[in-house]
C-alpha positions in Angstrom: 0.3 0.1 -0.1 1.0 3.7 -0.6 0.7 6.6 1.7 -0.5 9.2 0.8 0.9 12.9 2.3 -1.1 15.6 2.5 -1.5 18.2 -0.4 1.5 21.1 -0.3 -0.4 24.3 1.0 0.8 27.4 -1.2 2.3 30.4 0.7 0.2 32.6 1.7 0.2 35.7 0.4 0.3 39.2 1.0 -3.6 40.4 0.2 -6.3 37.6 0.2 -10.1 38.0 -0.9 -13.1 35.0 -0.7 -14.6 36.8 -3.7 -14.4 35.2 -6.8 -14.8 38.9 -8.1 -12.4 40.3 -6.6 -8.7 40.1 -8.2 -7.3 39.1 -4.8 -9.0 36.1 -4.8 -7.3 33.0 -5.5 -9.0 29.4 -5.4 -5.7 27.3 -4.5 -4.7 29.1 -1.2 -9.0 29.0 0.1 -9.3 25.1 -1.0 -7.3 25.0 2.6 -8.8 26.2 5.9 -7.4 30.0 5.9 -7.7 31.8 9.6 -6.8 35.4 10.4 -5.6 36.3 14.2 -6.3 40.4 14.0 -5.0 42.0 17.2 -4.3 38.5 18.7 -8.4 37.8 17.9 -9.1 34.8 15.9 -11.9 36.2 13.3 -14.1 33.8 11.6 -16.0 36.1 9.3 -13.2 38.1 7.1 -13.4 38.2 4.0 -10.3 40.1 2.6 -7.1 41.0 4.5 -3.8 43.0 3.8 -0.8 41.8 5.8 1.9 44.7 5.1 -1.6 47.0 5.3 -2.5 45.4 8.5 -6.1 45.4 7.7 -9.0 43.3 7.3 -12.6 43.9 5.7 -15.5 42.2 7.6 -19.7 42.1 7.3 -21.5 45.4 8.8 -24.0 43.2 10.5 -27.2 42.2 7.6 -26.7 45.6 5.7 -26.6 45.0 1.9 -25.0 46.8 -0.7 -27.7 47.6 -3.9 -26.1 44.2 -5.9 -27.3 41.9 -2.7 -23.2 41.5 -1.8 -22.7 42.1 2.1 -21.8 45.6 3.3 -17.6 45.9 5.0 -16.2 47.1 7.7 -12.3 48.4 7.1 -10.5 47.4 11.0 -6.5 48.9 11.2 -4.8 46.5 12.9 -2.0 43.6 12.8 -2.8 40.4 10.2 -1.8 37.3 11.1 -2.9 34.7 8.4 -2.6 31.4 8.8 -3.7 27.7 7.5 -5.8 26.3 10.2 -5.9 22.0 10.8 -7.8 20.1 8.9 
């Protein structure tokens, strides 16, 4: 029998978005569970982040824009992306 090795995880980018229409969307990275630690607290609702600029985008409650997308808030602080264990 052959042993299966886990798939290689690509390095986490500086800027990543979960929106497929964004130029910062990366499907290869998002196939793996990505976690975000923001100012030392784990966030589970991050839609976009940028490590070098130090910000994340999170939904602003149930509010939607005119296209039906969630309204987002940009929060500034220390951003630490990592791969979660499966």
